[in-house]
Backbone as CSV, one residue per row, in Angstrom:
resi,resn,N_x,N_y,N_z,CA_x,CA_y,CA_z,C_x,C_y,C_z
1,MET,90.725,99.327,97.306,91.129,98.060,98.332,91.246,98.773,99.276
2,ASP,91.139,98.594,100.005,91.364,99.129,101.807,92.510,98.726,102.149
3,GLU,93.257,98.994,103.224,94.626,99.128,103.555,94.672,97.398,103.858
4,GLY,93.974,96.781,104.607,93.863,96.068,105.024,93.664,94.709,104.179
5,CYS,93.044,95.134,102.751,93.584,94.109,102.065,95.205,94.245,101.062
6,ARG,95.368,95.540,100.898,96.812,95.655,100.308,97.756,95.150,101.173
7,LYS,97.784,95.133,102.589,98.637,94.551,103.231,98.112,92.874,103.386
8,LEU,97.555,92.533,102.549,96.564,91.287,102.634,97.849,90.666,100.926
9,PHE,97.182,91.183,100.445,98.087,91.330,99.139,99.862,90.614,99.260
10,GLU,99.751,91.943,99.309,101.701,91.974,99.695,102.260,91.234,100.792
11,ARG,101.697,90.312,101.315,102.084,88.779,101.733,101.768,88.139,101.973
12,MET,100.623,87.574,100.854,99.851,86.194,100.559,100.809,85.367,100.332
13,SER,102.031,85.562,99.540,102.813,84.358,99.010,103.654,83.695,100.617
14,GLU,103.981,85.016,101.564,104.674,84.332,103.030,103.065,83.821,103.565
15,TYR,102.172,84.150,104.108,101.173,83.634,104.059,101.030,81.698,104.122
16,LEU,101.163,82.392,102.377,100.461,80.551,102.023,101.923,79.235,102.370
17,ASP,102.491,80.035,102.402,104.137,79.496,103.289,104.672,78.864,104.593
18,GLY,103.349,79.355,104.969,103.891,79.573,106.749,105.190,80.538,106.908
19,GLU,105.047,81.589,106.205,106.890,82.405,106.884,106.466,83.622,107.307
20,LEU,105.195,84.014,108.124,104.832,84.583,108.835,105.248,84.341,110.082
21,ASP,105.428,85.912,111.093,105.374,85.965,112.638,103.809,85.274,112.929
22,LEU,104.217,85.213,114.089,102.423,85.666,114.364,101.093,86.541,114.578
23,LYS,102.505,87.872,114.760,101.008,88.773,114.659,100.841,88.780,113.272
24,GLU,101.990,88.535,112.137,101.555,89.364,111.322,100.292,87.760,110.407
25,LEU,100.356,86.612,110.427,99.170,85.562,110.234,97.797,86.293,111.604
26,ALA,97.762,86.707,112.369,96.858,86.666,113.014,96.210,87.534,112.706
27,ASP,96.779,88.876,111.798,96.401,90.391,111.443,95.719,89.523,109.969
28,ILE,96.391,89.038,109.251,95.369,88.528,108.361,94.595,87.347,108.224
29,GLU,94.644,86.460,108.861,93.080,86.121,109.642,92.239,86.349,110.063
30,SER,92.960,87.404,110.432,91.439,88.257,110.977,90.541,88.987,109.582
31,HIS,91.578,89.780,108.772,91.346,90.359,107.979,90.594,89.271,107.013
32,LEU,91.028,88.180,106.630,90.227,86.625,106.051,89.017,86.627,106.526
33,HIS,88.856,86.474,107.788,87.409,86.432,108.249,86.342,87.370,108.136
34,LEU,86.700,89.043,107.716,85.727,90.096,107.635,85.675,90.168,106.131
35,CYS,86.395,89.965,105.520,86.778,90.422,103.724,86.194,89.251,103.321
36,HIS,85.366,88.901,102.763,85.170,87.719,101.332,85.674,87.635,100.365
37,HIS,85.782,89.079,99.881,86.280,89.307,98.539,88.700,88.465,98.794
38,CYS,88.808,89.108,99.569,89.989,88.317,99.844,90.262,87.053,100.281
39,GLU,89.026,86.372,101.246,88.908,85.203,100.929,88.620,84.605,99.905
40,ALA,88.054,84.426,98.589,87.427,84.562,97.842,88.567,84.131,97.313
41,CYS,90.110,85.601,96.817,91.144,85.508,96.554,91.460,84.505,96.804
42,LEU,92.222,84.410,97.745,92.931,83.492,98.499,92.860,81.747,97.996
43,ALA,91.215,81.483,97.766,90.437,80.506,97.812,91.252,80.448,95.981
44,ALA,90.703,81.535,95.719,91.201,81.077,93.705,92.754,80.697,94.008
45,LEU,93.628,81.629,94.910,95.533,81.143,93.885,95.193,79.607,95.300
46,ARG,94.727,79.792,96.055,95.478,77.956,96.894,94.720,76.822,95.279
47,ARG,93.715,77.560,94.746,93.415,76.341,94.021,94.689,76.272,92.469
48,THR,94.869,77.525,91.811,95.147,77.316,90.944,96.650,76.992,91.038
49,ILE,97.186,76.816,92.833,98.798,76.220,93.114,98.230,75.009,92.755
50,GLU,97.321,74.549,93.678,97.256,72.851,93.522,96.937,72.359,92.513
51,VAL,96.096,73.305,91.292,95.913,72.997,89.709,97.423,72.750,89.165
52,CYS,98.271,73.377,89.223,100.025,73.354,88.893,100.834,72.304,89.329
53,ARG,100.613,71.727,90.759,101.098,71.402,91.258,101.092,70.203,90.648
54,SER,99.759,69.455,90.757,99.055,68.144,89.783,99.525,67.877,88.337
55,HIS,99.642,68.951,87.878,99.854,68.935,86.148,101.812,68.408,86.252
56,SER,101.817,67.647,85.356,103.545,67.226,85.174,104.169,68.167,84.083
57,VAL,104.698,68.278,84.332,105.765,69.002,82.791,106.592,68.496,82.384
58,PRO,106.554,68.913,80.746,106.880,68.224,79.841,108.691,68.630,80.242
59,SER,109.452,67.617,80.008,110.688,68.262,79.598,111.323,67.826,78.640
60,MET,112.336,69.869,78.767,112.605,69.860,77.478,113.528,68.918,76.698
61,PRO,113.357,68.842,75.331,114.463,68.060,74.600,115.549,68.610,74.451
62,THR,116.510,67.282,75.124,118.182,67.532,75.100,118.730,69.117,74.059
63,GLU,118.272,68.602,72.805,118.662,69.550,71.849,118.091,70.900,72.350
64,VAL,117.161,71.212,72.313,116.399,72.345,72.499,116.701,72.961,73.779
65,ARG,117.277,73.130,74.815,117.716,73.252,75.833,119.150,73.688,75.763
66,ARG,119.648,72.985,74.927,121.663,73.459,74.687,121.217,73.963,74.127
67,GLU,120.663,74.790,73.042,120.585,75.849,71.620,119.857,77.398,72.404
68,LEU,119.322,76.440,73.733,118.562,78.058,74.209,119.493,78.393,74.824
69,HIS,120.493,77.357,76.016,121.688,77.929,77.279,122.047,78.898,76.280
70,GLU,122.628,78.114,74.787,123.929,78.948,73.988,122.937,80.499,73.657
71,LEU,121.785,80.521,73.497,121.280,82.120,72.836,121.376,83.031,74.151
72,ILE,121.107,82.398,75.013,121.071,83.235,76.094,122.674,83.440,76.586
73,ARG,123.909,82.543,76.704,125.312,83.138,76.547,126.153,83.963,76.164
74,LYS,124.540,83.765,74.396,125.239,84.779,73.527,124.471,86.530,73.838
75,ASN,123.682,86.065,74.251,122.613,87.640,74.620,123.502,88.574,75.957
76,LEU,123.743,87.865,76.553,124.437,87.715,78.059,125.548,88.573,77.908
77,SER,126.228,88.464,77.078,127.412,88.572,76.279,127.338,90.586,75.827
C-alpha cells in the first residue's frame, strides 16, 4: 500500500461524510482517479453503507434492554 492509499484509508470516513477541506478533497479525488484498487474499495464501502441503511433493525424487547443495562451497570461498578 503506497502513501496515497494509506492517506485515503485514514480519511475515507471523513471523505464520505463530506468533512474534508477542499485541498484534502482534491488530493483524495485525484488519487481515486489514478488508483483502481482504492476506487473499488470506496465503491464497496458506499454499497455496504447503502445496504446497512436500507435494512431496518428490529428493536430490542424492553425486558432484554433493561437486563442488559443492569448487567452493564454491575460490570462498570
